[in-house]
C-alpha positions in Angstrom: -8.4 9.3 -7.0 -11.8 8.5 -7.9 -12.6 7.3 -11.5 -14.3 9.1 -14.2 -16.7 6.6 -15.7 -19.7 6.2 -17.9 -22.3 3.2 -18.2 -19.9 1.1 -19.9 -17.5 1.6 -17.7 -14.0 3.9 -16.9 -13.1 5.9 -19.7 -10.1 4.7 -21.5 -7.0 6.2 -20.2 -8.5 8.2 -17.7 -7.8 6.0 -14.8 -5.0 8.0 -13.2 -3.4 11.1 -13.0 -0.1 11.7 -15.1 3.0 12.1 -13.1 1.9 9.9 -9.9 4.6 7.4 -10.4 8.0 7.5 -8.8 11.7 7.4 -11.1 12.5 4.0 -12.0 14.6 1.9 -9.9 18.4 2.0 -9.9 18.2 -1.6 -10.5 15.5 -3.1 -12.4 16.6 -6.9 -11.9 16.5 -6.5 -8.1 13.8 -7.9 -5.8 12.8 -6.3 -3.7 12.3 -9.0 -0.5 10.0 -6.8 1.2 7.6 -7.7 -1.8 8.6 -10.8 -3.0 8.0 -14.6 -1.0 11.5 -15.3 1.4 12.9 -18.2 -1.3 12.6 -15.6 -4.3 16.3 -15.1 -6.1 17.5 -14.9 -9.4 19.9 -17.8 -10.3 23.1 -17.6 -12.2 21.8 -17.0 -15.4 19.2 -14.1 -14.2 16.0 -16.3 -14.7 14.1 -15.7 -11.2 13.7 -19.1 -8.9 11.0 -19.7 -5.9 11.1 -22.6 -4.0 14.0 -23.8 -5.6 11.9 -24.1 -8.8 12.8 -21.7 -11.7 9.9 -19.8 -13.5 10.3 -20.9 -16.9 10.2 -24.7 -15.8 6.8 -23.5 -14.0 5.5 -22.0 -17.0 6.2 -25.1 -19.4 5.1 -27.4 -16.9 2.0 -25.3 -15.6 1.0 -23.2 -17.9 0.3 -19.1 -17.7 -0.7 -17.4 -15.7 -0.5 -19.0 -12.7 -0.3 -18.2 -9.0 2.7 -19.8 -7.4 2.7 -20.2 -4.1 6.0 -20.4 -1.5 4.7 -23.2 1.1 7.8 -22.9 2.9 7.3 -18.4 3.1 3.0 -19.4 3.9 4.2 -21.5 7.1 6.9 -19.8 8.3 4.5 -16.6 8.0 1.6 -18.6 9.8 4.0 -19.7 12.7 5.4 -16.2 13.2 1.8 -15.1 14.2 1.3 -18.4 16.6 4.4 -17.7 18.4 4.1 -13.7 18.4 1.0 -14.1 20.4 1.6 -17.4 22.1 -0.9 -19.1 24.2 -2.9 -16.7 25.8 -4.4 -15.6 22.8 -5.7 -17.3 19.6 -4.9 -16.8 15.5 -7.7 -17.1 13.4 -6.6 -17.5 9.8 -9.1 -15.4 7.9 -9.9 -18.0 5.3 -11.6 -15.2 3.0 -8.0 -14.3 1.8 -7.2 -17.9 0.2 -8.8 -20.8 1.0 -8.0 -24.8 -0.2 -7.9 -27.8 1.5 -3.9 -27.5 1.1 -3.9 -24.1 3.1 -6.4 -26.0 5.5 -3.8 -28.8 6.5 -0.8 -26.4 6.4 -3.0 -24.4 9.2 -4.1 -26.9 11.6 -0.2 -28.4 11.4 1.1 -25.0 12.1 -1.7 -24.3 14.9 -3.8 -21.6 13.8 -7.6 -21.7 13.7 -9.9 -20.8 10.8 -12.3 -18.2 10.0 -14.8 -18.7 7.5 -17.4 -16.5 6.3 -19.7 -18.8 4.0 -21.3 -22.4 3.6 -18.2 -23.4 0.9 -15.8 -22.0 3.4 -16.7 -24.0 5.9 -17.0 -27.1 3.5 -13.7 -26.4 2.3 -12.4 -26.3 6.2 -14.2 -29.4 7.1 -13.7 -31.6 4.6 -9.6 -30.7 4.9 -9.6 -31.9 8.5 -10.2 -28.8 10.2 -11.5 -29.4 13.7 -14.5 -27.7 13.6 -14.1 -26.2 17.3 -11.0 -24.4 16.2 -13.8 -22.7 13.4 -15.2 -19.3 14.0 -18.1 -18.2 11.1 -18.5 -14.7 10.1 -21.0 -13.4 7.7 -23.7 -10.5 7.6 -26.1 -12.6 6.5 -25.8 -16.4 6.8 -28.6 -18.6 5.8 -30.6 -20.4 7.7 -29.1 -23.7 6.0 -25.2 -22.6 6.7 -25.7 -21.9 10.5 -27.6 -25.4 10.9 -24.4 -26.8 9.2 -22.1 -24.5 11.6 -23.9 -25.7 14.7 -24.3 -29.1 14.1 -20.2 -29.3 13.0 -19.7 -28.1 16.6 -18.1 -24.9 15.6 -15.8 -23.0 18.0 -18.0 -20.0 17.6 -20.3 -18.0 15.3 -19.7 -14.4 15.1 -23.4 -12.9 15.3 -24.2 -10.0 12.9 -27.3 -8.3 13.5 -30.4 -8.7 15.8 -32.1 -11.2 13.3 -29.2 -13.2 13.4 -29.2 -13.2 17.3 -32.6 -15.0 17.1 -31.7 -17.0 14.2 -28.4 -18.8 15.8 -30.6 -19.4 18.9 -33.7 -21.1 17.4 -31.3 -23.2 15.4 -29.4 -24.3 18.3 -31.8 -24.9 20.6 -33.8 -26.8 18.3 -30.7 -29.1 17.9 -30.2 -29.3 21.6 -27.2 -27.3 21.0 -25.8 -24.1 23.3 -23.9 -22.3 20.4 -20.8 -20.1 21.3 -20.9 -16.5 20.0 -19.7 -13.5 19.7 -21.4 -10.1 18.5 -19.9 -8.5 15.7 -19.7 -4.2 17.2 -19.1 -1.2 15.0 -17.6 0.8 17.0 -17.1 4.5 14.7 -13.9 4.1 13.6 -12.9 4.9 10.4 -9.9 3.2 9.5 -7.1 5.0 6.7 -7.4 2.9 4.0 -10.2 2.3 0.8 -13.8 3.2 1.6 -15.0 -0.2 0.5 -12.3 -2.0 3.0 -13.3 0.2 5.8 -15.2 -1.8 8.0 -16.3 0.2 11.3 -17.7 3.2 10.5 -21.3 3.2 11.3 -22.5 3.6 7.1 -21.9 0.0 5.7 -23.0 -3.3 6.0 -21.3 -5.1 9.1 -22.0 -5.6 12.6 -24.1 -4.0 14.9 -23.3 -0.2 15.8 -22.2 0.8 19.2 -23.8 4.3 18.3 -27.4 4.6 20.3 -26.9 1.6 22.3 -27.9 -0.9 19.9 -25.1 -3.0 21.2 -25.8 -2.8 24.5 -28.9 -3.9 23.1 -27.8 -6.8 21.2 -26.1 -8.0 24.5 -29.3 -8.4 26.5 -31.1 -10.3 23.6 -27.9 -12.5 23.5 -27.7 -13.2 27.2 -31.2 -13.8 27.5 -31.6 -16.9 25.3 -31.0 -20.3 25.9 -29.3 -21.9 22.7 -26.1 -18.6 22.8 -23.5 -18.7 25.3 -22.2 -15.1 24.7 -18.2 -15.5 25.3 -17.1 -12.1 23.7 -17.2 -9.0 21.7 -15.7 -8.4 17.7 -14.5 -5.6 16.5 -13.1 -5.6 12.8 -11.8 -1.8 12.0 -11.0 -2.4 7.9 -8.2 -4.1 5.7 -4.6 -2.9 4.4 -3.9 -1.3 7.7 -0.4 -0.2 8.8 -1.5 2.7 11.6 -2.0 0.9 15.2 -4.0 4.0 16.4 -7.3 2.7 15.0 -7.3 -0.1 16.8 -6.0 1.5 19.9 -9.6 3.7 20.0 -11.7 0.5 18.6 -10.2 -1.3 21.9 -10.8 1.5 24.4 -14.2 1.8 22.9 -15.0 -2.1 22.7 -13.5 -2.4 26.7 -15.7 0.7 27.3 -18.9 -1.8 26.2 -17.0 -4.6 28.4 -17.6 -2.9 31.3 -21.0 -1.6 30.9 -21.9 -5.3 30.2 -20.3 -6.0 33.8 -22.0 -2.9 35.6 -25.0 -4.2 34.3 -25.1 -7.9 34.2 -22.8 -8.8 36.4 -20.6 -10.9 33.8 -17.1 -10.4 32.5 -16.8 -11.2 28.8 -14.0 -13.8 28.4 -12.7 -13.0 24.9 -12.2 -9.9 22.9 -11.7 -10.3 19.1 -9.9 -7.5 17.4 -10.4 -8.8 13.9 -7.7 -8.1 11.0 -6.7 -6.0 8.2 -2.8 -5.7 9.0 -1.3 -4.5 5.6 1.6 -6.1 3.8 3.9 -4.5 0.9 2.4 -4.6 -2.5 5.6 -2.2 -3.2 8.7 -0.6 -1.9 7.1 2.0 -0.5 4.6 0.1 2.0 6.3 -0.6 5.3 4.0 -3.4 7.5 4.8 -4.4 10.7 6.0 -7.9 11.6 4.0 -10.1 13.7 5.9 -9.9 17.2 5.6 -6.0 16.8 1.7 -6.2 16.1 1.4 -8.6 19.1 3.1 -6.5 21.7 1.0 -3.4 20.6 -2.3 -5.3 20.7 -1.8 -6.7 23.9 -0.5 -3.9 25.7 -3.5 -1.9 24.4 -5.4 -4.0 25.5 -3.9 -4.7 28.9 -4.1 -0.9 29.6 -7.5 -0.7 28.3 -9.0 -3.4 30.8 -6.8 -2.1 34.2 -8.1 1.5 33.2 -11.6 0.1 33.4 -10.6 -2.3 36.2 -11.6 -5.5 34.2 -9.9 -8.9 34.0 -8.2 -8.8 30.7 -9.9 -11.0 28.1 -8.4 -13.8 26.1 -7.8 -11.8 22.4 -8.4 -13.0 19.2 -6.5 -12.2 15.6 -7.3 -12.4 12.3 -4.8 -12.2 9.9 -5.9 -13.5 6.5 -3.9 -10.9 3.9 -0.9 -10.7 6.1 0.1 -14.6 6.1 -0.6 -15.7 2.7 -0.4 -12.3 0.5 3.5 -11.9 0.6 3.7 -15.9 -0.6 2.3 -15.7 -3.8 3.0 -14.1 -6.8 0.9 -14.1 -10.4 3.3 -15.5 -13.4 2.2 -14.1 -16.7 3.4 -14.5 -20.0 3.5 -11.3 -22.4 1.4 -11.0 -25.3 1.8 -7.4 -26.8 3.9 -4.5 -26.2 2.1 -1.2 -27.2 4.4 2.1 -26.9 2.2 5.0 -26.8 4.1 8.0 -27.6 4.3 10.9 -24.9 2.4 8.3 -22.4 3.7 4.9 -21.7 3.6 1.5 -23.1 1.3 -1.0 -22.8 2.3 -4.4 -22.1 -0.9 -7.0 -22.3 -0.2 -10.1 -20.7 -2.3 -13.1 -20.9 -4.3 -12.9 -17.6 -6.1 -9.7 -16.4 -9.0 -8.5 -14.0 -10.1 -12.0 -14.2 -7.1 -13.0 -12.0 -6.3 -9.8 -10.3 -9.6 -7.6 -9.9 -8.4 -5.7 -7.0 -6.3 -3.0 -9.2 -9.8 -2.2 -11.2 -11.5 -2.6 -8.0 -9.6 -0.3 -5.0 -7.3 1.3 -7.1 -4.7 -1.2 -5.6 -1.0 -0.7 -6.5 1.3 -3.7 -7.0 4.9 -4.2 -8.5 6.0 -6.5 -11.5 9.5 -7.4 -12.8 10.9 -9.3 -15.8 11.3 -13.1 -14.1 12.8 -15.0 -17.5 15.9 -13.1 -17.7 17.8 -9.9 -16.8 18.3 -7.1 -18.8 20.5 -4.1 -18.9 18.0 -2.2 -21.3 16.9 1.4 -19.9 13.9 1.7 -18.3 10.3 2.1 -19.8 7.3 3.6 -17.9 4.6 0.5 -18.7 0.8 -0.6 -17.7 0.4 -4.1 -17.6 -3.0 -4.7 -19.2 -4.7 -8.0 -19.5 -6.5 -9.5 -22.4 -10.3 -8.7 -21.3 -12.4 -7.0 -23.5 -12.1 -3.9 -20.8 -10.8 -0.9 -21.0 -10.6 -0.9 -17.0 -8.7 -4.1 -17.0 -5.5 -2.9 -15.6 -3.2 -5.3 -13.6 -0.3 -2.7 -12.3 -1.4 0.5 -13.2 2.1 2.0 -14.2 5.4 0.9 -13.3 9.2 0.3 -14.9 10.0 -2.2 -16.8 13.2 -2.9 -19.4 12.6 -1.4 -22.3 13.7 -4.6 -24.7 10.5 -6.3 -23.0 8.9 -8.9 -25.7 6.2 -10.9 -26.4 7.4 -14.6 -25.4 8.9 -13.2 -22.0 7.8 -14.0 -18.5 6.6 -11.3 -15.9 5.2 -11.5 -12.0 3.4 -9.7 -10.2 4.3 -10.3 -6.3 2.3 -10.1 -3.4 -1.2 -11.9 -5.2 -1.6 -14.4 -2.5 -4.5 -12.7 -1.0 -7.8 -11.7 -2.6 -7.0 -12.8 -6.1 -7.9 -16.3 -6.5 -10.6 -15.9 -4.2 -12.1 -13.1 -6.2 -11.0 -14.5 -9.5 -13.8 -14.8 -12.3 -14.8 -15.9 -15.9 -15.1 -13.0 -17.5 -15.4 -13.0 -21.0 -15.1 -17.1 -20.5 -11.9 -16.9 -19.3 -10.1 -20.1 -17.5 -9.2 -19.5 -13.6 -5.6 -19.8 -13.3 -4.2 -23.1 -11.4 -2.5 -22.2 -7.9 1.2 -24.0 -7.6 2.5 -24.5 -4.3 6.4 -25.1 -4.4 8.5 -26.1 -1.8 12.0 -27.5 -1.4 12.4 -27.8 -5.3 9.2 -29.6 -6.0 5.9 -27.9 -7.5 2.3 -29.3 -7.1 -1.0 -28.2 -8.0 -3.5 -27.2 -5.3 -5.8 -25.7 -6.8 -5.7 -26.8 -10.9 -6.7 -24.7 -13.5 -10.4 -24.1 -14.8 -11.0 -26.3 -18.5 -13.4 -25.2 -21.0 -15.2 -28.2 -19.9 -15.3 -27.1 -16.4 -17.7 -24.1 -17.9 -19.4 -26.3 -20.2 -20.5 -28.7 -17.3 -22.3 -25.7 -15.8 -24.2 -24.6 -18.7 -27.0 -27.0 -18.9 -28.2 -25.2 -22.3 
């Protein structure tokens, strides 16, 4: 659904067509385990708890809005990915989904590697003790300073994204007396069934070197000739929030075809293939994501079959789940500020956050669920739109959902599946302060990213 827009932004109440929403659920108080983190439940009073702590206590101690992250669920999901792929493959957590020093330590402890795509993400990883050889460095326009820091630190791989970067990384590595392990990111012409802005393997976009026209083959020739580089594999990423494995099958076929061409021309069988990430999660009950063991089995079979057909040794597989690990493990806790019924349309529920803590609805037309979490209600359902406090008519958190008709100011509501990209993409629009990230586990809560203060804002404003 495309938006009708003018220079000031989307026109008010012209964002969605009428009648796109489903019928109200049979029980507004139920919490779909597919959407919520694994320790979420309601206590005897009907208040939602997570990690053994109720949301009223969390709101009193940490304020709202707040991202509440279920540490046990995060660790369980990380471990499930590691177990599913075993010792014959590498799992790189995609740090862009959400990264903090606490998360880096959890990943290290659970045996995962880490994918970063900026100097800031690299600094966070190194400061929290992630071994550099377990870090992969992505990005379509890495600066010379970022590359030098990565090479000096000894990162396990740099993913080359352009012809200029091949030369740049080689020159920096050679000047430092290093031979840097690299992969070449190839766009394989597979357009994943996802939003245009998060489909990343069709040719008309900024990432990677196209397979078409022999460009990827030429990138391989150049990388193999440079003393500062050790080419270890090919990287492919076809998009985000993907449920259908057929795109990976086509991508693997084309990448393996390139590996065969490399062997035939250069006599080299590259030892690694990285199929990226992008596996979807359940934002609503209609979504049906695959489990890690299903994904691992499917990807392994696809690559093995393609390599056998091409008479290649099966390379070591890498994958990069980010959203699939952290996305379901967190929810955003809000306090209701106003409730505004519009006859014949819907009820607008304004909360104390908005597009500054979750831009995905405005940016991608993303869909979310929402629930009243500070109490249960037997009231009839009302069609509601959850909106933020920003001076922008497109400031929508949940486009359309059903909430109890007795919802009132002061109630707490929560939007699940906000662990990925919400804090990472958060902003200070309207000088609103970014919320904290509160990790909960076994009855204890601790802040792992503190709430911003007005002093933080003013400290950057040098007058």
